[in-house]
N, C-alpha and C positions, 0 to 999 in steps of 0.2 A: 504494500500500500504506500502510496506517495505521501510525503509530509503534508502537502496541501489538502489532500483528502482527509487525513487524520484531523487536522485543525478544523476543517469544515464540519466534520462529524461531531467534534467536541462543541463547536459553537451552535450547531443545530440541536444539540441535546439540552441546552439551557432553556428554561421556561420563560425567559425574558426576551424582549425585542433587542436584537443586536443589528446595528446598521453601520456600515463603514462608508466613508466618502473619501474622494481623493482631494488633492490640493485645489481643484477647481470647483469643489462643492458638488460633484456629481456622485450619486450613489453607486458604489461599485459592488457592494455585498449586503445582503440581508439574510439573516438566519431563517430557518424554517418557520419559527413562531411569527416573525415579522411578516414574512411572505404570506402566510395564511391569513393574518389579520387584514392586510391591505388587499389581498385577493378577494376577500368577502365584500370589500367595498368597491370592487371592480377596478382596482388600480395595480399596475405593474410599475414600480418606481425605479428599478435598476436601470441605470443609464440616464436618469433624469436629475436635474438640479434640485437641491434641497429647498431652493427658493421658489420653485414652481408650485 
């Protein structure tokens, strides 16, 4: 298993929202809990600005 996959698995296991953004304030990662929450609202935020 690759290190990135291990880290993603750990972050997905947390029961809290985890969202990473890059230096340009673009969302680059959301753990499973955050994705499920925003998917219920009909939103896919990966690749979008946090200011949108």
